[in-house]
C-alpha positions as CSV (number, residue, x, y, z in Angstrom):
1,M,38.5,-10.6,-27.9
2,D,42.2,-10.9,-27.1
3,T,42.8,-13.9,-24.9
4,N,45.2,-12.1,-22.6
5,R,42.6,-9.3,-22.0
6,L,39.9,-11.9,-21.3
7,E,42.2,-13.6,-18.8
8,R,42.8,-10.3,-17.0
9,I,39.1,-9.6,-16.9
10,N,38.4,-13.1,-15.5
11,S,41.1,-12.5,-12.9
12,E,39.7,-9.1,-11.9
13,I,36.2,-10.6,-11.7
14,K,37.5,-13.4,-9.5
15,K,39.1,-11.1,-7.1
16,A,36.1,-8.7,-6.9
17,I,33.6,-11.5,-6.4
18,S,35.7,-13.1,-3.7
19,T,35.8,-9.8,-1.9
20,I,32.1,-9.2,-2.3
21,I,31.2,-12.6,-1.0
22,S,33.5,-12.3,2.0
23,Q,32.7,-8.7,2.9
24,E,29.3,-7.6,1.4
25,I,26.9,-10.6,1.7
26,H,25.3,-10.8,5.1
27,D,22.9,-13.7,4.4
28,P,23.6,-16.2,7.3
29,R,23.1,-19.1,4.8
30,V,26.2,-17.9,2.8
31,D,28.7,-19.2,5.3
32,G,31.5,-21.7,5.5
33,L,34.5,-22.0,3.2
34,I,33.6,-20.5,-0.1
35,T,36.3,-20.5,-2.8
36,I,36.1,-19.1,-6.3
37,V,37.7,-21.9,-8.3
38,D,37.5,-20.4,-11.8
39,V,35.9,-17.6,-13.7
40,D,34.9,-18.0,-17.4
41,T,33.6,-15.0,-19.1
42,T,32.2,-15.0,-22.7
43,N,34.0,-13.1,-25.4
44,D,31.2,-10.5,-25.6
45,L,31.3,-10.1,-21.8
46,S,27.6,-10.8,-21.6
47,H,27.9,-13.8,-19.2
48,T,30.3,-15.1,-16.7
49,N,30.3,-18.6,-15.2
50,I,31.7,-18.6,-11.6
51,L,32.9,-22.0,-10.4
52,V,32.6,-22.1,-6.6
53,S,33.7,-24.7,-4.1
54,I,31.6,-24.6,-0.8
55,Y,32.5,-26.5,2.4
56,T,30.4,-26.0,5.4
57,G,30.9,-29.4,6.9
58,D,27.4,-30.6,6.0
59,K,26.0,-31.5,2.5
60,K,22.6,-29.9,3.2
61,S,24.3,-26.7,4.4
62,D,26.5,-26.7,1.3
63,E,23.4,-26.9,-0.9
64,D,21.6,-24.2,1.1
65,C,24.7,-22.0,0.8
66,F,24.9,-22.5,-2.9
67,N,21.2,-21.7,-3.4
68,A,21.5,-18.6,-1.3
69,L,24.6,-17.6,-3.3
70,Q,22.7,-18.0,-6.6
71,H,20.0,-15.7,-5.3
72,T,22.5,-13.0,-4.6
73,A,23.8,-13.0,-8.2
74,G,22.0,-9.7,-9.0
75,F,23.4,-8.0,-5.9
76,I,26.9,-9.3,-6.6
77,R,26.6,-8.0,-10.2
78,K,25.7,-4.5,-9.0
79,K,28.7,-4.5,-6.6
80,L,30.9,-5.9,-9.4
81,A,29.9,-2.9,-11.6
82,N,31.4,-0.6,-9.0
83,M,34.6,-2.6,-8.5
84,V,35.6,-3.6,-12.0
85,D,35.9,-1.1,-14.9
86,L,33.9,-2.8,-17.6
87,R,31.7,-1.3,-20.3
88,I,29.4,-4.3,-19.9
89,V,29.0,-6.0,-16.6
90,P,28.2,-9.7,-17.3
91,L,25.3,-11.7,-16.0
92,I,26.6,-14.0,-13.3
93,H,26.0,-17.7,-13.3
94,F,27.3,-19.8,-10.3
95,K,28.3,-23.4,-10.9
96,L,29.1,-25.7,-8.1
97,D,32.6,-27.4,-8.2
98,H,32.4,-31.0,-7.1
99,G,36.2,-31.4,-6.9
100,L,36.1,-31.9,-3.1
101,D,33.4,-34.6,-3.4
102,E,35.4,-36.4,-6.1
103,A,38.6,-36.3,-4.0
104,E,36.8,-37.6,-1.0
105,K,35.3,-40.5,-3.1
106,M,38.8,-41.3,-4.4
107,N,40.2,-41.3,-0.9
108,R,37.5,-43.7,0.3
109,I,38.3,-46.0,-2.7
110,F,42.0,-45.9,-2.0
111,A,41.5,-46.6,1.7
112,K,39.5,-49.8,0.7
113,L,42.3,-51.1,-1.5
114,D,44.8,-53.3,0.3
115,I,48.0,-52.3,-1.5
116,P,51.1,-54.1,-0.1
117,K,54.1,-51.9,0.8
118,E,57.3,-52.5,-1.1
119,E,60.1,-54.1,0.9
120,N,63.7,-53.1,0.2
């Protein structure tokens, strides 16, 4: 499949899923700041990996939110079929982005380092 076409499809899927999560899912566990970081759809459009970042302020709540989001994949796929014009609507697989955790770890490491300031 043409790379540009796949990028456009990924972009449309990303927009649609963001809208579905924010407006259509009424599960109280799916709460907090949920960001679709990246969408990667296979060339045959059979599967799409959705990289999500979740921040609720609590690690346990983040995990609960992610698990609830995974359970809504079928519902999201049905809604996606109505929003994006595709011959084949891919199966949705959510993956959790650990970028915030890594940034937080790095900030703690840097805070522990005693780096002298340069004098002019």
